[in-house]
C-alpha positions in Angstrom: 117.7 27.9 -50.7 117.9 29.7 -47.4 116.6 26.6 -45.7 119.3 24.5 -47.4 122.0 26.9 -46.2 120.7 26.8 -42.7 120.6 23.0 -42.7 124.1 22.8 -44.1 125.2 25.2 -41.4 123.6 23.1 -38.7 125.3 20.0 -40.1 128.6 21.7 -40.3 128.3 23.0 -36.7 127.4 19.6 -35.4 130.4 18.1 -37.2 132.7 20.7 -35.7 131.2 20.0 -32.2 131.7 16.3 -32.6 135.2 16.8 -33.9 136.0 19.0 -30.9 134.7 16.4 -28.5 136.9 13.7 -30.1 140.4 13.8 -28.6 142.9 11.2 -29.7 144.0 8.7 -27.1 147.6 8.0 -26.2 148.4 4.4 -26.7 151.6 2.5 -25.7 152.4 -1.2 -26.4 154.3 -3.4 -24.0 155.6 -6.7 -25.5 159.0 -7.5 -24.2 161.5 -10.3 -24.9 159.6 -12.9 -22.9 156.1 -12.0 -24.3 153.9 -14.6 -26.0 151.6 -13.7 -28.9 149.5 -16.5 -30.2 147.9 -15.7 -33.6 146.8 -17.6 -36.7 149.5 -17.0 -39.3 147.8 -18.0 -42.6 144.5 -18.4 -44.4 141.4 -16.3 -44.1 141.7 -16.2 -40.3 145.3 -14.8 -40.4 146.0 -12.3 -37.6 143.2 -13.5 -35.2 144.4 -14.4 -31.7 143.9 -17.8 -30.3 144.2 -19.7 -27.0 147.5 -21.4 -26.0 145.8 -24.8 -25.3 143.2 -25.6 -28.0 141.3 -28.7 -29.0 139.2 -31.1 -27.0 139.4 -30.4 -23.2 140.0 -32.9 -20.5 138.8 -31.8 -17.1 140.3 -33.2 -13.9 136.9 -33.6 -12.2 133.2 -33.0 -13.0 130.2 -32.9 -10.7 127.8 -35.4 -12.2 124.7 -35.4 -9.8 123.2 -33.4 -6.9 125.5 -30.5 -7.7 123.4 -27.8 -6.1 122.3 -28.8 -2.6 121.0 -26.1 -0.4 123.7 -24.8 2.1 122.9 -23.6 5.6 125.2 -20.6 5.1 123.5 -19.4 1.9 120.2 -17.7 2.7 117.9 -17.4 -0.3 114.5 -15.8 -1.0 113.7 -18.8 -3.3 115.8 -21.9 -4.1 119.3 -20.7 -5.2 117.9 -17.3 -6.2 118.3 -13.8 -4.6 120.6 -15.1 -1.9 123.2 -13.8 0.7 126.1 -15.7 2.1 125.8 -15.6 5.9 128.7 -17.9 6.9 132.1 -17.0 8.4 134.5 -15.0 6.3 137.8 -15.9 7.9 140.6 -13.6 6.6 144.0 -15.3 6.3 146.9 -13.4 7.8 148.7 -12.9 4.5 150.0 -9.3 5.2 150.0 -8.5 1.5 148.8 -4.9 1.9 146.1 -5.4 -0.7 142.4 -4.6 0.0 139.7 -6.0 -2.2 136.1 -4.8 -2.7 133.9 -6.9 -4.9 131.3 -4.6 -6.6 129.5 -7.5 -8.4 130.0 -9.9 -11.3 133.6 -9.3 -12.4 134.1 -5.7 -11.1 136.5 -5.1 -8.3 138.1 -2.1 -6.5 141.7 -2.9 -5.4 143.7 -0.8 -2.9 147.4 -1.6 -3.2 150.2 -1.5 -0.6 151.6 1.6 -2.2 148.3 3.5 -1.7 147.0 3.2 -5.2 143.5 2.4 -6.4 142.9 0.0 -9.3 139.6 -1.0 -11.0 139.3 -4.4 -12.5 136.8 -4.8 -15.3 134.6 -2.1 -14.0 131.0 -2.1 -15.3 128.8 0.1 -13.2 125.0 0.5 -13.4 124.1 -1.9 -16.1 125.8 -3.5 -19.1 127.3 -1.2 -21.7 125.1 -0.1 -24.6 123.5 -1.8 -26.6 123.2 -4.7 -24.3 121.8 -2.4 -21.6 119.1 -1.6 -24.0 118.4 -5.2 -25.1 118.1 -6.4 -21.5 114.8 -4.6 -21.1 113.1 -7.0 -23.6 111.4 -9.9 -21.8 113.9 -12.4 -20.3 116.8 -11.7 -22.6 119.1 -10.8 -19.8 118.3 -10.7 -16.1 120.4 -8.5 -13.9 118.4 -6.8 -11.2 121.3 -5.7 -9.1 123.3 -2.6 -10.2 126.9 -2.5 -9.2 127.8 1.1 -8.3 130.7 3.2 -7.0 130.5 6.8 -5.9 132.0 9.7 -7.9 134.4 10.2 -4.9 135.6 6.6 -5.1 136.1 6.8 -8.9 138.0 10.0 -8.6 140.7 8.2 -6.5 141.5 5.7 -9.4 145.1 5.4 -10.6 144.6 2.7 -13.1 141.9 0.6 -14.8 142.7 -3.0 -15.9 140.6 -4.8 -18.5 140.6 -8.5 -19.3 138.6 -8.5 -22.6 135.9 -6.6 -24.6 132.6 -8.3 -23.7 129.9 -5.9 -22.6 129.8 -7.2 -19.0 133.6 -6.4 -18.6 134.3 -3.4 -20.8 131.9 -0.4 -20.6 132.2 2.9 -22.4 129.6 4.4 -20.1 131.7 3.5 -17.0 134.8 4.9 -18.7 133.1 8.2 -19.0 132.3 8.2 -15.3 135.9 7.3 -14.4 137.5 9.9 -16.7 140.8 10.4 -18.3 143.1 10.8 -15.3 143.9 7.1 -14.7 145.9 4.9 -17.1 143.9 2.2 -18.8 145.6 -1.2 -19.2 144.4 -3.9 -21.6 145.4 -6.7 -23.9 146.8 -6.1 -27.3 144.6 -4.4 -29.9 141.8 -3.5 -27.5 142.7 0.2 -27.6 140.9 0.7 -30.9 137.7 -0.1 -29.0 138.2 2.8 -26.6 136.2 6.0 -27.2 138.4 8.9 -28.4 138.5 11.2 -25.4 142.1 11.6 -24.5 142.5 8.4 -22.6 146.0 7.1 -21.7 146.1 3.5 -22.7 148.7 0.7 -22.3 148.3 -2.5 -24.4 150.1 -5.6 -23.3 150.9 -9.0 -24.7 150.8 -12.2 -22.6 153.8 -12.4 -20.3 154.6 -8.7 -20.6 154.8 -6.2 -17.8 154.4 -2.6 -16.9 155.4 -0.6 -13.9 152.9 1.5 -12.0 154.4 3.2 -8.9 155.8 0.3 -6.8 153.5 -2.2 -8.7 154.4 -4.6 -11.5 151.4 -5.3 -13.7 151.8 -8.6 -15.5 149.4 -9.5 -18.4 149.1 -13.3 -18.5 147.0 -15.8 -20.5 143.4 -16.7 -20.1 141.4 -19.3 -22.0 138.6 -17.4 -23.6 137.8 -15.4 -26.7 137.1 -11.7 -27.7 134.6 -9.8 -29.8 132.6 -6.6 -29.6 130.7 -6.3 -32.9 128.3 -8.4 -34.8 130.6 -9.0 -37.7 134.3 -9.6 -38.5 136.0 -8.7 -35.2 136.0 -12.2 -33.6 139.4 -12.6 -31.8 140.9 -9.5 -33.5 141.9 -8.3 -30.1 143.6 -10.3 -27.4 142.1 -11.3 -24.0 143.9 -12.2 -20.8 144.3 -12.1 -17.0 146.2 -9.8 -14.6 148.9 -10.6 -12.0 149.5 -7.6 -9.8 152.7 -7.8 -7.8 154.2 -5.7 -5.0 157.4 -6.7 -3.2 156.8 -10.3 -4.0 153.1 -10.3 -2.9 150.8 -11.2 -5.8 147.1 -10.7 -6.5 145.7 -12.7 -9.6 142.6 -11.7 -11.5 141.7 -14.5 -13.9 139.2 -12.6 -16.1 136.7 -14.8 -18.0 138.5 -18.1 -18.6 138.0 -21.8 -19.1 140.2 -24.4 -17.5 143.5 -25.2 -19.2 147.2 -25.7 -18.5 147.8 -22.0 -18.5 147.1 -21.9 -14.8 150.1 -24.2 -14.2 152.2 -22.2 -16.6 151.5 -19.0 -14.6 152.5 -20.6 -11.3 155.7 -22.0 -12.9 156.6 -18.5 -14.1 155.7 -16.4 -11.1 155.5 -18.8 -8.2 152.7 -19.2 -5.7 149.9 -16.7 -5.7 148.7 -14.9 -2.5 145.2 -13.8 -3.6 143.3 -15.4 -6.4 140.1 -13.8 -7.8 138.6 -16.7 -9.8 135.4 -17.0 -11.8 132.9 -19.8 -11.1 129.9 -19.0 -13.3 128.5 -19.0 -16.8 129.5 -22.6 -17.5 126.0 -24.1 -17.9 123.9 -24.3 -21.0 121.2 -26.8 -21.9 122.2 -27.2 -25.5 125.7 -25.9 -25.7 127.2 -26.7 -22.4 130.5 -28.0 -23.8 131.3 -24.5 -25.3 130.2 -22.6 -22.2 132.5 -24.7 -20.1 135.3 -24.5 -22.6 135.5 -20.7 -22.0 134.2 -20.5 -18.4 135.4 -22.5 -15.4 133.0 -24.5 -13.4 133.3 -24.2 -9.6 135.3 -27.5 -9.6 137.5 -26.2 -12.4 138.2 -23.1 -10.3 139.0 -25.1 -7.3 141.5 -27.1 -9.4 143.0 -23.9 -10.8 143.4 -22.5 -7.3 145.4 -25.7 -6.3 147.6 -25.4 -9.4 148.3 -21.7 -8.7 149.0 -22.6 -5.1 146.7 -19.8 -4.0 146.9 -18.8 -0.4 143.2 -17.7 -0.6 140.6 -17.9 -3.3 137.9 -15.3 -3.7 135.2 -16.5 -6.2 133.2 -14.2 -8.4 130.6 -14.3 -11.2 127.7 -15.5 -9.2 125.4 -13.2 -7.3 122.2 -11.1 -7.5 123.9 -8.9 -10.1 125.1 -11.8 -12.3 124.2 -12.3 -15.9 122.3 -15.5 -15.2 123.3 -16.6 -18.7 125.0 -19.9 -18.4 123.8 -20.4 -14.8 120.7 -22.1 -13.3 120.1 -19.2 -10.9 121.9 -16.3 -9.2 123.7 -18.5 -6.6 123.8 -21.9 -8.1 127.5 -21.5 -8.8 128.2 -20.7 -5.2 126.2 -23.7 -4.0 128.1 -25.9 -6.4 131.4 -24.4 -5.2 130.7 -25.1 -1.6 129.5 -28.6 -2.4 132.5 -29.5 -4.5 135.0 -28.0 -2.0 133.7 -30.6 0.5 133.6 -33.4 -2.1 137.2 -32.7 -3.3 138.5 -31.8 0.1 140.6 -29.0 -1.4 143.2 -27.2 0.7 143.0 -23.7 -0.6 140.9 -21.5 1.8 137.8 -19.9 0.3 136.8 -16.3 1.2 133.2 -15.9 0.1 132.0 -12.3 -0.4 128.6 -10.8 -1.1 128.4 -8.0 -3.6 129.8 -4.8 -2.1 131.9 -6.6 0.6 135.4 -5.4 1.2 138.4 -7.3 2.8 142.0 -6.4 3.6 144.5 -9.2 3.1 
């Protein structure tokens, strides 16, 4: 009897501690008169979000053969694996006031003209749990490089912007490192996936906007999908991209996305883009390549998107020694294909190739 009472007391105490640690988040929703919300309206799938441009995809160009030739400015330890770009990194004189640091994969630190610091899809260390646990099992996920930022860097953060829920873009462990001081911006219905710790969250629909200091944060479409759990949450939260604007200067972060007409739509609404951070990886799969490309741009798709956005400079991401290497031949095969297809297509948008950890002021 005494033991039962002690056990009950321990359980009650644990519950009280856990309750005390759980602090409700503050959540605001930005929709606006010009917002677009694309959802299924009937049937068993009612309420699930969907892409603007669905159905069979037609791609402007596709590399058919010899897509990954070695490049003299990509130095590798083995063919297309564990590489470093050693070529020139010409910085266009854009005078935007934005500085960009690529941490790896999809994670960026952005310093803005009004002296703010933004984090884009920050995932530091490894993937979020449980994928970080699963990766230790032989060959499931290869990610030898660990993107990091110091505690001092994270403490300067004013806002965190997320594109979607996948474990390589949305990390509870990283949120705990960043803390509750910044405001967290994300697409609609993602706030329920945040840990309850007193975070300030703003959810946005496509073509909605928020003000942050002198910045305007536009949530715009991407062509992707969303899920976090094994069951029943497929596309229950929206996904998207971010357009960060200051005095007419614009930085675009595409998030994970396949190619579709949404790129042209964005340019028509907002005009030419100064800085485009575009993904070029995770499009290849031996048995399901059509699906992978449907939701991830190939390097040539990204080059086409950059032309349609009228980017003044394109910074590619997704390749690298810290990449998933799921949907890729190797760590730097996407970069080799990008450089090859840029030459083949003779595209006019300048490329600025970074290695993980590099910074540039534009």
